[in-house]
N, C-alpha and C positions, 0 to 999 in steps of 0.2 A: 524508550519507543515514547513517539511523539504522532499523537495522533490526529493532529491540526488545529484539534479542539483551544481558547484559550492562548492567553500569551507564547510563545515558540518557546523552550526550554533553552538554556547554552548551548550553542551548537557542538559543542565541545562532547556531549555529553550523548548524544541523540547515534543509536549502532542503528535502530529499526524504523521506523516512518512507515505508520498507517495513513495515510493521505485520506479525507473527507470524502463521501461518495461524489458532490461537488465540487470538481478540482481548484485548487485554487486556480491566482488570478497569474501569478508572478514562480512556478515550477522551480524553473532553472535558477530563480536566488535563494529559493529554499534548500534546495536541494545542495548551491555552493556554500550555503551556511553549514553543512553539515559535513565535514570532514572527517569523520570517524564511520557514516555508512556504513553499511554492508547491504540491508535489505530494504526494499521498496515493497508494500504488500498492499495492493489494491484490495479495495473494500469492493467492487465489478468485477465481469468479467473481462473490460473493455481497459489497454494501459493508453492505449495511444497517447493523454495530454504526457505521458512522461519516456515514452520511448525514447525520443533523442534527445533529454538529457540524464539519462544514466550512465553514470561514467564508468569506465571498465573496474571491475573487481566489485561491482555491485550489483547483486540478485534482484531481480524483477519480479513480481509475481501476482499472478491475478486470482480472482474469486470464480473461477471456472467451476460449475459442477457443485458449488455451497447452493443450498437450498434451506428455507426452513420447514419441510414437511420432515417429521419423523420415521422410525426406521417402518415397512411395510409388513405388513404379517402374514404368513403364511409361503409357500414355493409360491406360490400364485401372484403374490404381489398387489392381493386384496385386502 
């Protein structure tokens, strides 16, 4: 897994890429260096910076619905 922080590891090993919140400048270049890529997991609901660059067979996931709130208590949600 490569999360975008620090130097990019050997692209031959990366199967899951979790890009940083602020998209990298060269999305196509990063994806092009990841021949074993199987999954791109965005950390936000928006995936527009990645859509046109995802190769066939690679799954693009967003973080829609993820929140920092804990579970609500009681049946009323209060």
